[in-house]
N, C-alpha and C positions, 0 to 999 in steps of 0.2 A: 332713691324710694324712701320717701317717712318712716319712721320708725313707730311703733305702739304709742310711745311716751307722746311722740309728735302728735300726731293725729287726737292722741284722745286729749291733750293741754289745749290743742290750737280749735278743734270743733266738740266739743263736747263738754256738760259739766261734772265728769266721775271726778269723784274724789281721790286722794292718795289711796286708801284702802281699798277702794274699787281697782285702783291699776295696779296697784300690789297683786291682789287677788286672780285678774286678767294674766300677768307677767307669769303667773303661778301654772294659770290655766297653758297659758302658749309653748312653757318652757318642757312642757311633757304631752302635748297634744299631737306627734308626731305619732304617738302608740296609737290614740284614736282613728289618726287617717287610715292606717295601715290594716288595723281591726274591719275599717268601714271600705276598703278598696276605695277611696274617696277624699276628694280635696275637701279640705277644709279653708272657708272663710267666715275671721272673725268680723261682725259688722256693732260698729256703736252707734247710738242713739246720739241725733242732732241736739246741739245746744237748742233751737229753738224748736225743735219735734217737727222737724219738717222731712228729714227721712236717717238714712243712716249713711256711715263712712267706712269704708274698710280698711281696719286698725293690722291686719295681720293676715298669711294664708301658708297653707302648706298643702304640699303634694304626696301622696300615699308613694311607699315605695314597694307594693303590694301589685298595684294597676296601674291602668293606662291614665295620665291625667286631664281633666275636664279643664284647665284652664292653660294654655301657653302662655299667657301674659300673665304679667305682675298685675293683678289689679289694686295693691295697698295703698289707699289716699283716695280712691276714685268713691263718687257720691252716687246712694241712690233715694230719690224721692219716694214719699210716700205713695204707695197707690200703686208700685210701678211692678214692684214682688210682693204682692199679698202677705206669701206665708213667711214671709219678715215682719210684717207687720202684726201679722195674726200670733205668733210667737212671743213678740213681742209685748204685745197688749194683753194676752191671755195668759202670759205665762206655761206654754205647752208646747210640746213637741208637735210640729206639725208637719203631714207630708203631703201628697196628690198622686195620683194614680197615672197620670198621662204627664210623659217626661216634654222637658223643655228643649227647643234644639237650636244649636249653637255653631255655626260652619259647620253644617251638615250631621253635626253630630248630638246624639238624642243621651240628654242628662238629666237623671232623676234627681230631685233637691228636696230635702227633709231641713227643717230649720229647730235649732236645739236652743230654748234661751238660757241663758247663762245667769244664775242667781247667787247673790249675796247675801245673807240674811231674809228677809223679807222681799229685796228689790231685786227685779231682774233689772242687770247692768249692760248686758250684751247679747247676742245671737249669734249662735255658729249657724254657718250655710253648708251641708253635709252636701258636696256635690257629686254623685255617680257616673263615671262615663260607662254608657249601656252598652259603645260599641262590643259587639263577639260575645255578648253575655250568653250563659250558657247554663247548663244546670248547674248548679252548687255543689262541690264536693262536701264532703264530710269537715273538712277541715275549714270552707270557707263558712258553712252553716255554724260553726264553733265560733270562730272571728267574728262573722257577723251579728250572732247573739252578745258575745262579749261587747261589742260596741253597743250593741243597744242599750246593755245593761250600765256600760258608762255613759252614756246619753241621758238616760233617767236619770240617774246620781248627780249629772253635771243641773241636771234642770231642777234636781231635790235642793243644789246646793251643797253636797256632800262630799263632791269631789271638784278639781283634786282634793289630796290629801295635803295637809301641810304639815313643815318639819324634815320631809324626807330631803336627804341630801344626793340629787341624783347625780354620779360619777363616768368618768369616760369609760367605765366598764358596764355601767348601769345595761342591761339586755334591752333587747329590740324583740317588735314581734317576731321576728325572722330569725332570731337566735334560737327561740325554743318556747312554745308556750303550752303552758299545762292548764288545766279546768278542773277545780276540785269543788264540791258540793260543801252545805252548811257542817257536815261531818267529818269533811275533809279528805272524802271517796274523789279517787281520780274519775271523771266522766271524760277527760279529752286528753291527750296526749299528740301534739306535733310532730313531724319525725324526726324532726332535729332537737329536741327536749326527748325523745326516745334514746337515739344516737347519743347523746349526751349520760341521758341515766347507765346507758350498753357502756359506755368507755369506763364509766365507775365500779363495771362488773355485772350489773342486773342482767340476768338472763330471762325473765319474765317478762308480762306486759305491763303498761303503767294502769291502763285502764280498769277499773273494776276495785286496782285496791288501793290501801288506804297509805299514802303518800309517804306520811310522818315513819308509818311503820318501814316502808320498803328504803327509804332514807337510812332511818337507824342502822337497817341491817349492813348497809354499805358502809358505813363510814368504820374508822378504828378507833372510834372513843368505845367498846365495848359494847356497842349495840344501843349507848344511852346518847337520846335525843334531849339537848334542856330545852329550860322554857322558851329561849329566846328564838330558838330554830324551830320547836313546835309552834309556837307564835305565825311564822314563814310560812309552814309547811302545811297549817290550817287554814292557812289566809286569815286568820284573826287579827292579824296588823300589818299595817302599810309600814314595811321593812325590808333592809337590803341586807345580805349576807351573803360570806363564804362557804362551801361546805368543800372538803376535799378528803381522798385517800391516797393510798400510793399510787393510783394508777391515773385519778382525774383530779381537776381542782373545776367548781363551777358556782358560777356566781347567782344568786336567786334574787330575785324583788319579786314580795307579794301584794298585790293589790287585792285588799277586800269590793267583793262586791256585795250592796245593800238595798233593798227596797222597799221600802213603807217603813223606815226606820229598824230593820230586820238584816241580819247577816243570814245571806243566801248561798254564799261560795266566794269561792276566790280565782283571779285570774294571774297565773305565778309565771313569770317570767323568768326565763334563765339563758346563761351563756357557760358556753364552755371557755374556760381561760386556761387551761391546763399550759399551753405553748406560751403562754403570754407572761404565766409566773414563773415559767421557769426560764425565760427569756431575763425576766427580770430577778432571779438568783442568782442567773450569771453575772448579769450586771454587778450586785453586789458582792456578788466572793471578786470578781476581779477588780474591784473599789478596794475590797479588803484587802487582796492580796497587793495592788498598788502601794496603798498608804504603810502597808509591813516592809517593802520594800524600801521606801522612800526611809523609815526610820530606823533600820539597819543600815542603808547608806550614810544616815548621820550619825548612828554610833560608832561605822569605822571610820569615819572621819573625824570624829572624837577620838578615838585611841588612836590613831595615825599623829593629829596634834598634841598629845599626851608624848608619844615617843619622841616627837620630834620637841619638845619641850624637854624632857630628860637630856637627847642629844646635847640640846643647847647648853643646860648646866655642867656638862662634862668638857663643855670647849674654853679654853682660855683666850683665844683670839677674839677681839672684842667685834671685828667684822666677822666674823662665824655665828657668834651671838645672835649680830641682828638680822643676819641673812636668815638665820634659824628663826625666829623672831615673825619675821615677815611671812615666812611661809605659813606658820602657824596660824597667825592671821587669816590669810588667805584661803586656806582649808577652812578654818572658822567660819567665812562668811557663805561659803558653798555647803556647809552644815547647818546654818540658819535655813536656808532656803527649803534643804532636804527636811527639816525639823518641821517647816510650816506646811509643806504637802503634807506627810506623815498626818496631820492632822484635819485635812480638809479630804471633802468628798470628791474632787477631781481633781482636774491638772492644771489648777490658778489658784494666784496667792493673790493675797490681801497684801499688797507692798509697802503699807503704812510702818505695818507691824515689822515687817524686817527691815525697813528702812532705818528706824529707832534700836530695833536691837545692834544694826551694824554701827550707828553712830556710839549708842551705847558701848560696845565691844570696843571701839579704837580710842574712846575717851579713857576707857578703864586699862588701858595699856600703853597710856601716855606716862612720859620718864617722869620721877619726880621733880627735875629742873623743867617741866615742863604742864600747867596744868592749864585743860581745853574743855571751856565748855561747847554741846553741841545742841542746834533747835531745830527744828524742823517746821516749815509750813506746808500750806496748799496740801494735796494729796494727788498722790500714784492710783488709787484705785485699785481695780484687781488687774492684774497682768497671769498672762500663762508662765508657765513653767521655763520655757526655751529663752522667755526674755528675762524672767526672775532670777536665774542665776548668772549669767554674765553682769547684768546691772547690779546685782548687790555685789560681785566682785570689784566693777569700776567704781562703787561711791568707797567700797573700802580701802583701796589706791589711792582715790583721790583725796579724801581724808586723812589718810595715815600720811598723803604726803604732804601736807597742809602741819599737822601734829611736828613734823621731822624737821621741817625748811622753812615756814612762815614765822616762827615764833620766835625772838631771841630777846633775852632782860638785857637792858643798858647798864644795870649798878650789879651783876653778879649774880644776883637772887632767882625765884625761880621766874619763868617766864609765863604768860598768859594769854589767854587766847580765846575768840569766838570763830567756832564755824557752824555756817548756816546753811542747812539745807532744802531746797524750794521745788515744791513739784506743780504743775499745771499740765491737765489734761486738756485738749480738745479735738476735734474731729479726727480720728485717725492720727494724730501723734502726741506724746510726752514730751514735754521742758522740761530740763531737769537743770539746776543752777549748785552750784558751789560755791558759798564766798566765806574768805575769811578777812579778819582784819591784823593779818600779818605785816610783814615789812614789803610785801609786794614780790613780782617775778623780778629779774634782772633784766639790764635793758638788754643783754645779749641776746635773752631764752628764746629759742625755736623750737614748739613742742616735737618738732618731726625729726628734730636731729640731737636732738637729748637723749642720753644714753643711759638714762635711769631706767631698772628694767619694769617697777611700777608704770611710769610711763607709758614704757613700749606695749604693757600688759593691757592698759588703758585705750590707747591707739587701736590696738588688735580687737579688741572685744568691741569696741562702739563700732568703728566705722568697718569689721569683715563679719562680724558676724551680726551686730544688731542695726547692720545699715542703715546707722545714722550716722549724724554730724558731731565735731567735737572743736572747741573752740576755747583758747587761753590767752585772758587778757588781763587790765586792770578792772577793779572793781567798776561798776556800772554809775556809782553814786558820785561819783569823786574821791571816796575814802582811800584812805592808806587798804592795802589789802590786793587778793585776787579774787577772780572769779574765772570759775569755769562752767561751761554751759552747753549739756546735750539737748539734743534733739531726735529722737529715732521715732518711727514708725510701730502703732499698736496696733492691736485691734477692739473696737469699742463693742 
């Protein structure tokens, strides 16, 4: 099914400003369909003036549809629907007393010209399914009156209002509807609207009261209503905002109603968002708690690392000092991940930062006899925390292994070398290589038989925990050195 933009650009001479106006209308016309209990179809004038193209369609949620099929993209020539011709040519709302019959369903049709400036740029056909029509209730009368007022405003070119930013919480007609007159007095309140105010603590009726005064008495701000809230509650400005007290939270939207350039009242839609905001606050609290836990874990790990360093300084056996130094680095790599998680709003990590910090840590702790430069290329992207922690440890072990074993000085001076870390994301996979320019692996090297503790940790984490593959070998470019390749599954 074509979009409104497709139909307009392929079959009409409407310019971008016209199209922007129509998009603004279509983004908000569910409200008009629900108030009208009718289907809406937006008809656009043909380039040659031969008829009209259906550019958009909306069905009501408050009544039966008049169109079972989608008609967007269909064409009606002039003369077949004279109400369309009259509304477009005359710039006025047109209706007939006799209904049309469609598949044995009586449908009342009304056409509403859509004006921008001094020009009519489209026509809305309002189609009401008359099956089961009965004497309208007070609610239905109020809805229909509001729909009529909005239709006149569309014809006058003053609705929809620009500048409104409709949100996912924006109330719909069925959520709650209040009608106020030009003085801000409530003339109608739907049952859902009244229930929402009752939840805030209202014990009287809304009809016949001044909405601003009633709302002020329910708020916890010393019964004071500021200018922004007053403009909404009196319907003087097209705005959205929330009000709350200890009992409930309501989201309000005011649609000022105008006739002949004068303010005549307003339609105020409202939605009870108490449970929604409660859940959001719970999520915020949980997220803050999780971040605090990661922060404390990081602090505890840093304390453990400090204690291990102190213990290492008291040991005179070189092997014992080296073992504790390795433990400090392993604890440090885990602490880096938890520090990153403590700064995020979910359990995901931008791993590029983690990799850079791990590489810097490894380079910093290289001995005086070995000077190592680390580089990174490519991007790890965002990883889940359950992948980030073991992967950080794996990179720490691999780079530390290069620092300790790959580089040897031939003249007795300080050995130098470079460790290159690269990452490449593909669909569902992460490919990582750690390459050094050292002396390479011994001819008899077998990673599975090696008794090195660091390599045992790497194998356990990559194969057992990350469900990945691990490969040791010479550099693929033929230069001296070692290349370690990891391939692990990740979520896109």
